[in-house]
C-alpha positions in Angstrom: 0.0 0.0 0.0 1.1 3.6 -0.7 2.4 5.6 2.3 0.9 8.8 0.7 -2.8 9.3 1.0 -4.3 11.7 -1.5 -7.3 13.8 -0.3 -9.8 14.9 -2.9 -13.1 16.8 -2.8 -14.8 14.7 -5.5 -13.8 11.4 -6.9 -15.5 10.0 -10.0 -15.1 6.3 -10.6 -15.6 5.3 -14.2 -15.9 7.2 -17.5 -18.6 7.1 -20.2 -21.4 9.6 -20.6 -22.3 9.5 -16.9 -18.8 10.0 -15.5 -17.7 12.7 -18.0 -21.0 14.6 -17.5 -20.6 14.5 -13.8 -17.0 15.7 -14.2 -18.1 18.7 -16.4 -20.6 19.8 -13.8 -18.4 19.1 -10.8 -15.4 20.9 -12.3 -17.5 24.0 -13.2 -18.7 24.0 -9.6 -15.0 24.2 -8.3 -15.2 20.7 -6.8 -11.8 19.8 -8.5 -12.9 16.3 -9.5 -10.5 13.5 -10.1 -11.8 10.9 -12.5 -10.4 7.4 -13.0 -11.4 6.0 -16.4 -11.5 2.3 -15.4 -10.6 -0.8 -17.4 -12.7 0.4 -20.4 -12.1 4.2 -20.9 -15.2 5.7 -22.4 -17.4 2.8 -21.4 -19.7 0.7 -23.5 -20.1 3.4 -26.2 -16.5 2.8 -27.3 -17.8 -0.5 -28.8 -20.5 1.4 -30.8 -19.7 2.4 -34.4 -22.3 5.0 -35.0 -24.4 7.0 -32.5 -27.3 8.8 -34.2 -29.7 9.2 -31.2 -27.7 11.6 -29.0 -29.1 15.2 -29.2 -26.9 17.7 -31.0 -25.1 15.4 -33.5 -27.0 16.0 -36.7 -24.9 13.7 -38.8 -24.2 11.2 -36.0 -20.9 10.5 -34.4 -18.9 7.3 -33.6 -19.0 6.2 -30.0 -15.2 6.6 -29.4 -15.2 10.1 -31.0 -18.0 11.2 -28.7 -16.1 9.9 -25.6 -13.0 11.8 -26.7 -15.0 15.0 -27.0 -16.7 14.5 -23.6 -13.3 13.8 -22.0 -11.9 17.0 -23.6 -14.8 19.0 -22.4 -14.4 17.7 -18.8 -10.7 18.5 -18.9 -11.3 22.0 -20.3 -12.9 22.9 -17.0 -10.2 21.3 -14.9 -11.1 17.7 -14.4 -8.1 15.5 -13.5 -8.6 12.5 -15.8 -6.4 9.5 -14.9 -5.8 6.0 -16.2 -6.4 3.2 -13.7 -9.3 1.5 -12.0 -10.6 1.3 -8.5 -9.9 -2.1 -6.9 -11.2 -1.6 -3.4 -13.3 0.8 -1.3 -14.2 1.3 2.3 -17.3 3.4 2.9 -17.8 2.4 6.5 -16.6 5.7 8.1 -17.1 9.4 7.5 -14.1 9.4 5.1 -14.7 7.5 1.9 -11.6 5.5 1.3 -10.7 4.2 -2.2 -7.8 2.2 -3.5 -6.6 2.5 -7.1 -4.8 -0.4 -8.8 -4.4 -2.0 -5.3 -1.8 0.6 -4.4 -2.8 4.2 -4.3 -5.1 5.2 -1.4 -7.5 8.2 -1.8 -9.7 9.8 0.8 -12.7 11.5 -0.9 -15.3 13.9 0.5 -17.7 12.7 -2.2 -17.7 9.8 -4.5 -19.6 9.5 -7.8 -19.9 6.0 -9.1 -20.3 5.7 -12.9 -18.9 2.2 -13.5 -21.6 1.2 -15.9 -22.7 -2.3 -16.8 -21.3 -4.8 -19.3 -23.5 -6.5 -21.8 -23.3 -10.3 -21.7 -22.3 -12.1 -24.9 -22.3 -15.7 -25.9 -18.5 -15.7 -26.1 -18.3 -17.3 -29.6 -15.1 -16.3 -31.5 -17.1 -15.4 -34.5 -19.4 -13.2 -32.4 -16.5 -11.4 -30.8 -14.8 -10.9 -34.2 -17.8 -9.1 -35.7 -18.5 -7.2 -32.5 -14.9 -5.8 -32.6 -15.2 -5.1 -36.4 -18.4 -3.2 -35.8 -19.8 -5.4 -38.6 -23.2 -6.5 -37.4 -23.1 -7.7 -33.8 -24.9 -5.6 -31.1 -26.3 -5.8 -27.6 -28.6 -2.9 -28.0 -31.5 -2.9 -30.5 -32.6 0.6 -29.6 -29.1 1.9 -30.3 -28.4 0.0 -33.5 -31.7 -1.3 -34.9 -32.1 1.7 -37.2 -29.0 0.5 -39.3 -30.9 -2.7 -40.2 -34.0 -1.1 -41.5 -35.8 -3.4 -44.1 -33.2 -6.1 -43.5 -33.3 -9.5 -41.8 -31.8 -9.9 -38.3 -31.4 -12.6 -35.6 -31.8 -12.0 -31.9 -30.8 -14.3 -29.1 -32.6 -14.3 -25.7 -35.7 -15.4 -23.8 -36.4 -12.7 -21.2 -38.4 -9.5 -21.1 -35.6 -7.5 -22.6 -35.1 -9.9 -25.5 -38.9 -9.8 -26.3 -38.9 -6.0 -26.0 -35.9 -5.7 -28.3 -37.3 -8.3 -30.8 -40.6 -6.3 -30.9 -38.7 -3.1 -31.4 -36.7 -4.6 -34.3 -39.8 -6.0 -35.9 -41.0 -2.4 -36.6 -37.8 -1.6 -38.5 -36.7 -4.9 -40.0 -38.1 -7.1 -42.7 -37.8 -10.2 -40.6 -36.6 -11.0 -37.0 -35.6 -14.5 -36.1 -35.6 -15.1 -32.4 -33.4 -17.9 -31.0 -34.5 -19.3 -27.6 -32.2 -21.9 -26.1 -34.8 -23.8 -24.0 -38.4 -24.9 -24.6 -39.9 -21.9 -22.8 -39.5 -18.2 -22.4 -38.3 -16.6 -19.2 -40.2 -13.4 -20.1 -43.6 -12.5 -18.7 -46.6 -13.9 -20.5 -47.7 -10.5 -21.9 -44.2 -10.0 -23.5 -44.1 -13.5 -24.8 -47.6 -13.1 -26.4 -46.5 -9.8 -28.0 -43.7 -11.4 -29.9 -45.7 -14.5 -30.8 -48.4 -12.3 -32.3 -46.0 -10.3 -34.4 -46.1 -11.5 -37.9 -42.5 -10.9 -39.0 -41.0 -12.4 -35.8 -40.1 -16.1 -36.3 -39.4 -17.9 -33.0 -37.1 -20.9 -32.9 -37.3 -22.7 -29.6 -34.6 -25.2 -28.5 -32.0 -23.6 -30.7 -28.4 -22.8 -29.8 -26.2 -20.3 -31.8 -23.3 -22.2 -33.2 -21.6 -19.5 -35.3 -22.0 -16.0 -36.6 -21.4 -16.1 -40.3 -19.9 -13.4 -42.4 -17.3 -12.3 -45.0 -14.7 -11.2 -42.5 -16.0 -7.6 -42.4 -19.8 -7.9 -42.0 -22.4 -10.4 -40.8 -24.2 -12.4 -43.5 -26.0 -15.0 -41.4 -26.2 -17.2 -38.3 -25.6 -20.9 -37.9 -28.0 -22.5 -35.3 -28.4 -26.0 -33.9 -31.9 -27.4 -33.3 -31.2 -29.3 -30.0 -34.3 -31.5 -30.5 -33.3 -32.9 -33.9 -29.5 -32.0 -34.0 -30.1 -30.3 -37.3 -27.9 -27.4 -38.1 -29.5 -24.5 -40.0 -28.2 -21.3 -41.6 -30.3 -18.2 -41.2 -29.6 -15.3 -43.5 -29.1 -12.1 -41.6 -27.2 -8.9 -41.7 -27.5 -8.2 -37.9 -27.0 -10.4 -34.8 -28.4 -9.0 -31.6 -27.6 -10.5 -28.2 -30.2 -9.9 -25.5 -29.1 -12.2 -22.7 -28.7 -9.5 -20.0 -26.2 -7.1 -18.6 -23.9 -7.3 -15.5 -23.4 -4.1 -13.6 -19.8 -3.4 -12.7 -20.5 -3.0 -9.0 -18.9 -6.0 -7.2 -16.4 -3.9 -5.2 -19.3 -1.9 -3.6 -21.4 -4.8 -2.4 -20.2 -4.7 1.2 -21.3 -1.0 1.6 -24.0 -0.1 -0.9 -27.5 -1.5 -1.3 -27.7 -3.5 -4.5 -30.7 -5.2 -6.1 -30.7 -8.9 -6.7 -28.9 -8.5 -10.0 -26.2 -6.2 -8.7 -27.5 -2.7 -9.7 -27.0 0.0 -7.1 -30.2 1.1 -5.5 -30.5 4.9 -5.4 -33.1 7.0 -3.6 -35.9 7.6 -6.2 -35.6 10.9 -7.9 -32.0 11.4 -6.8 -28.5 9.9 -7.4 -28.1 9.3 -3.6 -27.1 5.8 -2.4 -27.6 4.5 1.2 -24.1 6.0 2.1 -24.0 9.7 2.6 -21.7 11.4 0.2 -21.7 8.5 -2.3 -23.7 9.0 -5.5 -24.4 7.0 -8.6 -25.0 7.8 -12.3 -25.5 5.8 -15.4 -25.9 2.1 -16.0 -24.5 1.0 -12.6 -28.0 1.9 -11.4 -30.1 1.9 -14.5 -31.4 -1.5 -15.8 -34.3 0.0 -17.7 -33.2 2.7 -20.2 -29.4 2.1 -20.6 -29.0 5.0 -23.1 -26.1 7.5 -23.4 -28.5 10.4 -23.0 -30.1 9.1 -19.8 -26.6 8.2 -18.4 -25.5 11.8 -19.1 -28.6 13.1 -17.3 -28.0 11.0 -14.2 -24.3 12.0 -14.2 -25.5 15.6 -14.0 -27.8 14.7 -11.1 -24.9 13.0 -9.3 -22.6 16.1 -9.6 -25.4 18.5 -8.4 -26.3 16.2 -5.5 -22.6 16.0 -4.5 -22.3 19.8 -4.7 -25.3 20.2 -2.4 -23.9 17.5 0.0 -20.6 19.4 0.3 -22.4 22.7 0.9 -24.4 21.1 3.7 -21.2 19.8 5.3 -19.6 23.3 5.5 
């Protein structure tokens, strides 16, 4: 452990739209924020090729480009943006103790958590290849569905989110093939009925994804295994959507913060406040409903304003 303890007014854990927006507001309020970018600087948006639904970008913007701009804006007002990620916290006392990379110890008057959530993927080499290429694999239909207008797509999943995303895609795409691994949905009955009643959604029960097919650059189809008959089929598709859930990046906070059953941080409704005074949350670490860049940015703003008011009340 480091012998030198750094004291800061506002520590922001994680980047992305929530973290950088919190930093913009906190630095403008003379809170001298220190922001650690985490293991994925810029967050989930850095895996998104084209962002067309964030206000102000008439011609769209790439995810990485947007994050570079947000970071620059935060730094313009004095945010200290650093590499590294938080590996341990201690929120048991009045001082919020945080360790970075297991070595550096920081004592923060306020902490804003914007560690986000990571989409779960199947882990197939072909899936990861086209995900990294930006060539047709996505974990967000609302973000990327527009690019597949009048095309055929495949979606994997069996829960409410999968049904919701399949239904959303059905309004844009010519055909949506839904692959369900077991013989029943995990979704609520009303959501299951909605997809079953949608004409251009074909549901294949008992099917596993074997491989995402493509030409090396973009997706051209999906190979699936019928687990009942052992027949392997090829489904033509230009897009492959994975809707098997997200995992919030909140494990290091579980001993101190209230989390729901899936690990999302529980905030006091209408605020960014957690159950620990002086600790706030923004973005997908607490949001399992909307998960959009613009909503993350909004809650990052809320977290900075709540932190500013907390500091004022302590003076």
